[in-house]
N, C-alpha and C positions, 0 to 999 in steps of 0.2 A: 471128667476126663482123667484117665489113669496117668500116672507119672511116666510109665513106659511108652504110652502112646504119644505123650507130649515130646519125649526125646526122639521118637522115630518120625515125627512129622517133618516134612520138608518146609523150610522157611520160605522158599520161593516156589511159585506154582506156574506151570506151563498153561497155555490156553486150554488144553485138553483136561488138565487136572482141575483148573478153575471151573470149567464147564461141568465136570463130574460133581464137584462140590456144590455147585448151584443147581444142578439137575436140569441143565439145558444142553443144547448141541454146541459143539466147538464154534461153528459158524455164528451162532448167536453171540458168543463172547466178542468176536471181531465186530459184529454189527453194533453191539452195545458200546464197545470201545470207540468206534468211529462216531457214534452218536453222543458220546460224552455221558454215558449212563453208568459207567463203572470207574473206580479209581484208576489213575494213570499207572501203567506198568513201568518197570525199570527196563532200560535198554542196556544190555551188557554184551559188548562185542557183537552186536547185530542180533542178539537173542533177546526175546521179550519174556519177562517174568513178572508176576504179581506177588507182592508181599502177603503171605498168609495172614499175618497179624493184622495188617491193614484191612484185608478183606473181612476178617472176623469183626473188627471194630465197625466197619462200614455196614455190615449186616445188622449189628446190634443197634446202630443209629437209624435203622429203617431203610437202608439202601438208597440214600438220596442221590440225585444226579451229581455228576462230578463237580460242577461249579458250587453246589451247596456243600458237598462233601469237603471240598478244599477249605471252605470257611469253617465248618465244624471241626475238621481235623486240625487246622491252625489254632483254633481256640483251645482245643484240648492240650496242645503242646506248650501253651503259655504257662509260665511258672505261677 
């Protein structure tokens, strides 16, 4: 990935942006969120956003269900 692209990428993704990234419909994102299949989003003043970096790591880990991802993610953060 070029440096210019890295600097122009949004750090937080909307449901529509996440859907485009994953190649699914926006409604699928909400279904997966409700079913615990994707990482938890952030809630900022009533707005829902997903961290791009977390989604990329989640995909690299094989896109595990949220409960498994929480364990994997916590283990990665330990010193």
